[in-house]
C-alpha positions as CSV (number, residue, x, y, z in Angstrom):
1,M,89.7,65.6,142.9
2,I,89.3,65.9,139.3
3,K,90.2,61.9,137.6
4,K,92.5,62.0,134.7
5,I,90.6,60.8,131.3
6,P,92.8,58.2,129.5
7,I,93.6,59.3,125.8
8,I,92.3,56.5,124.3
9,F,89.0,57.2,125.8
10,I,89.1,60.9,124.4
11,S,90.4,59.8,121.3
12,I,87.1,57.8,120.6
13,V,85.2,60.2,121.4
14,L,86.9,62.6,119.5
15,L,86.6,60.0,116.4
16,F,82.8,59.8,117.3
17,L,82.2,63.6,117.0
18,C,84.1,63.4,113.6
19,Q,81.2,61.1,112.0
20,I,78.5,62.7,113.8
21,I,79.3,66.6,112.7
22,P,76.9,66.9,109.5
23,A,80.1,67.5,107.2
24,D,77.9,67.3,104.3
25,Q,76.7,71.3,105.4
26,E,79.9,72.8,104.5
27,N,82.5,72.9,102.7
28,T,86.4,74.4,102.4
29,G,89.3,73.8,99.9
30,N,90.8,75.6,97.0
31,N,91.1,74.9,93.2
32,H,87.1,74.3,93.1
33,F,87.1,74.2,89.0
34,G,88.9,72.5,86.5
35,G,89.1,70.6,83.5
36,N,90.6,67.3,81.8
37,F,92.6,66.3,78.6
38,L,92.9,63.4,78.3
39,W,94.9,60.3,76.2
40,Y,97.0,62.7,75.0
41,G,99.7,60.6,73.5
42,V,98.0,57.7,72.9
43,D,94.6,59.1,71.1
44,P,96.2,60.6,67.8
45,Y,93.2,62.9,67.0
46,R,94.3,64.6,70.4
47,T,98.2,64.6,69.7
48,N,98.3,67.3,67.1
49,E,98.2,71.0,67.3
50,T,94.5,72.0,67.0
51,A,94.0,70.1,69.8
52,L,96.6,71.4,72.4
53,N,95.4,75.2,71.3
54,S,91.9,74.2,71.6
55,F,91.9,72.8,75.4
56,S,94.5,75.9,75.9
57,T,92.2,78.8,74.8
58,S,89.1,77.1,76.2
59,F,90.5,76.3,79.7
60,S,91.7,79.9,79.8
61,E,88.8,81.1,78.6
62,L,86.4,79.4,80.8
63,D,88.9,80.9,83.6
64,M,89.5,77.3,85.1
65,E,92.0,77.2,88.1
66,M,93.1,73.4,87.7
67,A,94.7,70.6,85.0
68,R,94.2,66.9,85.1
69,F,96.4,65.1,82.6
70,D,97.1,61.8,81.5
71,I,101.2,60.0,81.6
72,Y,101.6,57.2,80.4
73,W,105.2,55.2,81.1
74,G,105.4,53.9,78.2
75,R,105.2,57.0,76.2
76,I,107.7,58.5,78.0
77,E,110.4,56.2,78.6
78,R,110.2,54.3,75.3
79,G,111.2,51.5,74.2
80,S,113.5,50.5,76.8
81,K,114.8,51.7,80.0
82,G,116.6,55.0,80.0
83,N,115.0,56.1,76.7
84,Y,113.2,59.4,77.8
85,N,111.2,61.5,75.7
86,W,109.4,64.7,77.5
87,S,108.1,66.3,75.0
88,L,104.9,64.7,75.6
89,I,104.5,66.2,78.9
90,D,106.1,69.7,78.0
91,D,103.3,70.2,75.7
92,L,100.4,69.4,78.0
93,L,102.2,72.3,80.7
94,G,102.2,74.5,77.9
95,T,98.6,74.4,77.5
96,V,97.9,76.3,80.7
97,G,99.0,79.0,82.5
98,E,102.0,78.8,85.0
99,Q,99.7,79.3,88.1
100,T,97.2,76.6,87.0
101,T,97.3,73.9,89.5
102,V,98.1,70.4,87.9
103,L,97.0,67.0,88.4
104,F,98.8,64.0,86.8
105,T,97.2,60.6,86.1
106,L,100.0,58.5,86.2
107,F,99.3,55.1,83.9
108,S,102.3,52.2,84.3
109,S,101.6,50.9,81.3
110,S,104.3,49.8,79.3
111,K,105.1,47.8,76.3
112,W,108.5,47.0,77.5
113,G,108.3,47.2,80.8
114,S,104.8,46.0,82.3
115,K,103.9,42.7,83.4
116,Y,100.6,40.6,81.5
117,N,101.3,42.8,78.3
118,E,100.3,38.9,76.2
119,C,97.0,39.6,77.8
120,R,96.7,42.6,75.8
121,E,96.6,41.1,72.3
122,Q,93.2,39.8,73.5
123,F,91.7,43.4,74.9
124,P,90.4,44.4,71.5
125,A,88.3,41.1,71.7
126,L,87.2,41.2,75.2
127,F,85.9,44.9,75.0
128,G,85.6,45.5,71.4
129,S,88.3,48.3,70.9
130,S,91.0,48.6,68.5
131,E,94.3,48.5,70.3
132,R,96.0,51.8,70.2
133,Y,99.9,52.0,71.4
134,N,100.4,51.9,75.1
135,M,96.7,52.5,75.9
136,P,95.5,51.0,79.2
137,P,94.9,48.9,80.9
138,S,98.2,49.2,82.9
139,S,99.4,46.3,85.4
140,I,102.1,46.3,88.0
141,P,106.0,46.2,86.7
142,L,108.0,43.6,85.8
143,Q,110.5,44.8,88.0
144,M,109.2,47.5,90.6
145,R,112.7,48.9,90.8
146,D,112.3,50.1,86.6
147,Y,108.9,51.4,87.3
148,L,110.5,53.3,90.1
149,D,113.4,54.8,88.5
150,F,111.2,56.2,85.9
151,L,109.1,58.0,88.7
152,E,112.1,59.4,90.1
153,R,112.8,61.4,87.4
154,L,109.3,62.2,86.6
155,V,109.1,63.9,89.9
156,N,111.6,65.8,90.3
157,R,111.7,66.9,86.9
158,Y,108.3,68.7,87.6
159,K,108.1,68.9,91.6
160,N,108.3,72.9,90.7
161,R,105.0,72.7,88.6
162,V,103.6,69.8,90.2
163,K,102.1,68.7,93.3
164,Y,99.3,66.4,92.3
165,W,99.7,62.4,91.4
166,Q,97.5,60.3,90.9
167,I,98.5,56.2,90.8
168,E,96.1,54.5,87.7
169,N,92.8,55.6,86.8
170,E,89.4,52.9,87.2
171,V,91.0,50.5,88.5
172,Y,88.5,48.9,90.9
173,G,86.5,47.2,88.3
174,A,89.0,44.7,87.7
175,L,87.3,41.6,87.6
176,K,87.8,38.1,86.6
177,K,84.8,36.6,84.7
178,P,83.3,33.6,83.5
179,E,83.5,34.5,79.9
180,H,87.3,35.4,79.8
181,P,89.6,32.7,79.0
182,A,91.1,31.0,82.3
183,D,94.4,32.1,82.1
184,L,93.6,36.0,82.1
185,P,94.1,37.5,85.8
186,P,91.0,40.2,86.3
187,L,91.2,43.1,84.0
188,N,89.1,45.9,82.8
189,K,89.9,49.2,80.6
190,F,92.3,50.3,82.7
191,W,93.5,47.7,84.7
192,I,94.9,43.9,84.5
193,G,95.9,42.5,87.3
194,T,94.5,42.0,91.3
195,K,93.1,44.1,93.9
196,Q,96.8,43.5,96.0
197,E,99.0,44.0,92.6
198,Y,97.4,47.5,92.6
199,L,97.7,48.4,96.6
200,S,101.7,47.4,96.3
201,L,102.1,49.7,93.3
202,L,100.3,52.4,95.0
203,K,102.3,51.9,98.3
204,E,105.6,51.7,96.5
205,S,104.9,54.9,94.1
206,Y,103.4,57.3,97.0
207,T,106.8,55.9,99.2
208,K,108.6,57.3,96.2
209,I,106.6,60.6,95.5
210,K,106.6,61.9,98.8
211,T,110.6,60.9,99.2
212,T,111.2,62.8,95.8
213,D,109.2,65.7,97.2
214,P,108.0,65.8,100.3
215,N,105.2,68.2,99.6
216,A,103.2,66.5,96.8
217,Y,99.7,64.8,97.1
218,V,98.7,61.7,95.7
219,L,95.7,59.9,94.9
220,P,94.6,56.5,94.2
221,A,92.8,55.7,90.9
222,G,89.2,57.4,91.0
223,I,86.2,55.6,92.0
224,A,83.4,55.5,89.1
225,F,80.0,54.6,89.7
226,G,77.5,53.5,86.9
227,A,74.8,55.0,85.2
228,G,72.9,54.8,88.0
229,L,73.3,53.8,92.0
230,D,73.5,50.0,91.9
231,L,75.3,49.2,94.8
232,T,75.2,45.5,93.2
233,K,77.9,46.6,90.7
234,L,80.0,48.4,92.6
235,P,83.6,46.6,93.4
236,Y,83.4,46.6,96.8
237,D,86.0,44.2,97.4
238,F,88.3,46.2,95.6
239,F,88.2,49.2,97.7
240,D,87.2,47.8,100.7
241,Y,90.6,46.4,100.3
242,L,92.1,49.2,99.3
243,F,90.9,51.3,102.2
244,D,91.7,48.4,104.9
245,N,94.9,48.2,103.7
246,G,96.4,50.9,102.2
247,I,94.5,54.0,103.8
248,D,98.1,55.8,104.6
249,Y,98.9,55.6,101.4
250,I,96.2,58.1,100.4
251,D,96.0,61.8,100.6
252,I,93.0,62.8,98.5
253,I,90.0,60.1,97.8
254,D,88.7,60.8,93.8
255,L,85.2,59.9,92.6
256,H,83.8,60.1,88.8
257,L,80.2,62.0,88.8
258,Y,78.2,61.0,86.2
259,G,74.8,59.3,85.8
260,D,71.9,60.8,87.7
261,V,72.5,64.3,88.6
262,N,69.7,64.0,91.3
263,R,72.5,60.9,92.8
264,V,75.0,62.9,93.2
265,K,74.5,63.5,97.2
266,D,73.9,59.7,97.5
267,K,77.3,58.5,96.1
268,I,79.4,61.1,98.2
269,A,77.3,59.7,101.1
270,L,78.0,56.2,100.3
271,I,81.9,57.2,100.1
272,K,81.9,58.7,103.3
273,T,80.1,55.9,105.1
274,K,82.7,53.6,104.2
275,L,85.5,55.9,104.9
276,S,83.6,56.2,108.4
277,D,83.2,52.5,108.7
278,F,86.9,51.7,108.7
279,G,87.6,54.9,110.9
280,Y,89.2,57.4,108.1
281,S,88.1,60.8,107.1
282,K,90.3,62.1,103.7
283,P,89.5,65.2,101.5
284,L,87.2,64.4,98.4
285,W,87.5,65.3,95.0
286,C,85.5,64.6,91.8
287,T,88.2,64.7,89.1
288,E,85.9,63.5,86.1
289,A,82.6,64.7,85.7
290,G,79.7,65.5,82.8
291,E,76.6,66.1,81.8
292,I,74.2,64.8,79.2
293,D,74.9,60.7,80.1
294,T,72.7,59.3,77.9
295,R,72.8,56.8,79.7
296,I,69.9,58.3,81.9
297,H,68.9,60.8,78.9
298,R,69.0,57.8,76.0
299,Q,66.7,60.8,74.1
300,F,69.7,62.2,72.8
301,T,71.5,59.8,70.8
302,S,71.0,60.7,67.4
303,A,72.1,64.6,67.6
304,F,73.9,66.7,69.8
305,D,72.3,70.1,69.4
306,S,68.8,69.8,70.2
307,E,67.1,72.5,72.3
308,A,66.7,70.1,75.1
309,E,69.6,68.5,75.2
310,L,71.7,72.0,75.1
311,K,69.1,73.4,77.8
312,L,69.5,70.2,80.1
313,Q,73.2,70.6,79.9
314,A,73.3,74.1,81.0
315,E,71.4,73.6,83.8
316,E,72.7,70.1,85.0
317,I,76.0,72.0,85.4
318,I,75.0,74.1,87.8
319,K,73.3,71.4,89.8
320,K,76.3,68.7,89.5
321,H,78.7,71.2,90.7
322,V,76.5,73.0,93.5
323,F,75.6,69.5,94.6
324,A,79.1,68.3,94.9
325,F,80.4,71.3,96.7
326,A,77.4,71.3,99.0
327,N,78.2,67.8,100.2
328,G,82.1,68.2,100.4
329,I,83.7,67.5,97.3
330,Q,86.5,70.3,96.8
331,T,87.4,70.2,93.5
332,V,85.3,69.4,90.2
333,L,86.9,68.6,86.9
334,R,85.3,68.7,83.5
335,L,85.5,65.0,82.0
336,R,85.7,67.5,78.4
337,L,86.2,70.8,77.1
338,I,86.1,69.9,73.6
339,P,85.8,67.3,71.2
340,Y,88.0,64.5,70.5
341,R,87.7,64.8,67.0
342,D,85.1,66.5,64.4
343,N,82.2,63.9,62.9
344,E,81.4,62.2,66.6
345,L,79.1,59.9,66.9
346,A,75.9,61.2,68.8
347,S,75.2,57.4,70.2
348,V,78.3,57.3,72.4
349,N,77.7,58.4,75.7
350,W,80.7,60.5,76.6
351,N,80.7,62.7,73.0
352,H,77.6,64.8,74.2
353,M,79.5,66.4,77.5
354,S,81.8,68.7,75.6
355,L,81.1,72.3,75.9
356,V,81.5,73.0,72.1
357,F,80.6,71.2,68.8
358,D,84.7,71.6,67.3
359,T,87.4,70.3,67.8
360,H,89.0,74.5,67.3
361,G,86.2,75.5,69.8
362,N,85.0,78.1,67.7
363,N,81.0,77.3,68.4
364,K,79.8,77.1,71.6
365,K,77.4,75.1,73.2
366,P,74.9,77.4,76.0
367,G,76.9,75.0,79.0
368,F,80.1,76.8,77.9
369,Y,78.7,80.5,78.5
370,T,76.9,78.4,81.6
371,Y,80.0,77.0,83.2
372,K,81.9,80.2,82.7
373,L,79.4,82.4,84.5
374,M,78.9,79.6,87.3
375,V,83.3,80.0,87.8
376,S,82.8,84.2,87.2
377,K,79.8,84.2,90.5
378,L,81.7,80.8,92.9
379,K,84.9,81.1,92.3
380,Y,87.3,81.2,95.3
381,F,84.4,80.6,97.4
382,L,85.0,79.6,101.1
383,T,82.1,77.7,102.7
384,V,79.0,75.9,100.7
385,K,75.9,75.4,102.9
386,E,72.3,73.6,101.7
387,L,69.9,76.1,103.7
388,Q,66.4,74.4,102.2
389,Q,66.1,71.9,99.5
390,G,67.4,73.9,96.4
391,I,68.4,76.9,98.0
392,Y,72.4,77.1,98.4
393,K,74.3,79.6,100.4
394,F,78.2,80.6,99.0
395,T,80.6,82.8,101.2
396,F,83.7,84.3,100.4
397,T,86.0,86.4,102.5
398,D,85.7,89.6,100.2
399,R,82.3,90.2,99.2
400,P,79.1,89.2,100.2
401,P,77.4,85.9,99.7
402,V,75.9,84.1,96.4
403,F,73.1,82.1,96.5
404,V,71.6,79.5,93.9
405,L,68.2,78.1,93.3
406,W,66.5,76.1,91.8
407,N,63.1,74.0,92.2
408,D,62.6,70.9,90.0
409,D,59.3,70.4,90.6
410,G,58.0,73.8,89.1
411,K,57.3,76.8,89.8
412,A,58.3,78.1,93.3
413,M,58.4,81.6,95.4
414,V,61.3,82.8,98.3
415,D,61.1,85.6,100.2
416,V,65.2,86.4,99.8
417,S,64.8,89.1,102.4
418,Q,65.3,86.3,104.9
419,Y,69.2,85.6,103.6
420,I,69.8,89.3,101.8
421,S,69.8,92.7,103.7
422,S,70.7,94.9,101.0
423,A,67.9,97.1,99.5
424,K,67.9,95.7,96.1
425,I,69.3,91.9,94.6
426,K,70.3,91.2,91.9
427,I,69.1,88.1,89.9
428,T,71.5,86.2,87.2
429,S,69.8,83.5,85.2
430,I,72.3,80.9,83.0
431,I,72.2,80.7,79.6
432,T,70.3,78.0,78.1
433,E,69.7,79.4,74.5
434,K,72.6,78.4,71.2
435,L,73.8,81.5,70.3
436,K,73.3,83.5,73.3
437,N,76.6,84.0,75.7
438,Q,75.0,86.9,77.8
439,P,73.1,86.3,80.8
440,D,69.7,87.3,81.7
441,I,70.1,89.7,84.7
442,T,67.2,91.7,86.7
443,I,68.0,94.1,89.5
444,T,65.0,94.2,91.8
445,E,63.4,95.9,95.4
446,N,61.3,92.9,95.1
447,K,62.7,90.0,97.7
448,E,59.6,87.4,96.2
449,V,62.1,85.9,93.9
450,I,59.9,83.2,91.8
451,F,62.0,80.4,90.5
452,N,61.8,76.6,88.9
453,S,64.0,73.8,87.4
454,T,66.6,76.1,85.7
455,P,68.9,77.4,88.0
456,V,69.4,80.9,89.0
457,F,72.5,82.9,91.0
458,I,71.0,85.8,93.4
459,E,73.4,88.2,95.4
460,E,72.9,91.7,97.0
461,Y,73.5,94.9,94.7
């Protein structure tokens, strides 16, 4: 006689199996490569024709698949309720093709509609930043209905063009520090308010977006790590609270991967463990990533064009993307394609992450050509798997696999005949030198490949 197994038992077993299957061995998904155009409508250096054209040209030349744009409530519904101006959004969407996947990151910052606006007067003194019109930090609306009316209008207007919506950015670090005035709520550069208020905003926004467009996807604010992986500095209480109470209002988890490229796997694993602790599994994206983080590479704070920096940036572009994809990230969006303005300060961390030297996008870094090469080799991959340390295999539906190899410990040799059976192989080097825009390509019958810390692509020929 066959005994019936209780449904609850089966559910527990399936959950257990999902947690022990090594999900970091494979990754599937589309829209792997993308870029950000941020602070448009807030930073005056970004709200001009040159910036729009430069972003558009670079985005197209790099063959990116996905764009992320910031949308600020108070810059669209200006001055008072019902006073809409959609031109900023229309201009942004005009920079990318109709087939480009778009993510809007929404900021509930409004001089007439947001709570805690009086706290903004203290913002420059607390953070050393000059006030810009309607910049973050955001906060919960004074009247939620006002914000939801705006959100409904926004989604209805663009739902045939935009399917991904993110509710705020990096809110998790909002803290009430001892040095802050007693009347201030928790805050950081992106959020003023409590975790309970953010969860309320997320729930209300998710419900409104899904009601307006059932085919939409909603992301919470991106989880930002520091330069390294100092677990004592991560705001666990904030996103623990969110995972515990708001996971039903989240379709995709967003990580921001800066800092040490060799800690990417650790950071992804940490968030996976957090989700697993709560019994959940969600798709993972990275909507912000950049190389040459000067909090790690402190030697590059006096200029942008040293041979060492340009070479390292090109290498880190490949490594960061490969690490991310191989450990379960489906989409990686770069922080910057072009500088925000000419004559940027080399002492500022984020300024080193651009792929070109000038705002017009004419003077390209080696990393620009390396990124373009990477997309040409890996676009539309189906799966990626780490075969052994420093050797990764990307598979496709309509062509042979592509292998990415490097060895940070120096020269190494591998016999790729165990991976490739064709008579000849093609080895393509990334671009690491200034004024060079074409990769070195070698066609050989010798299957013993020597490689080092600079990644190469290997495929059948």
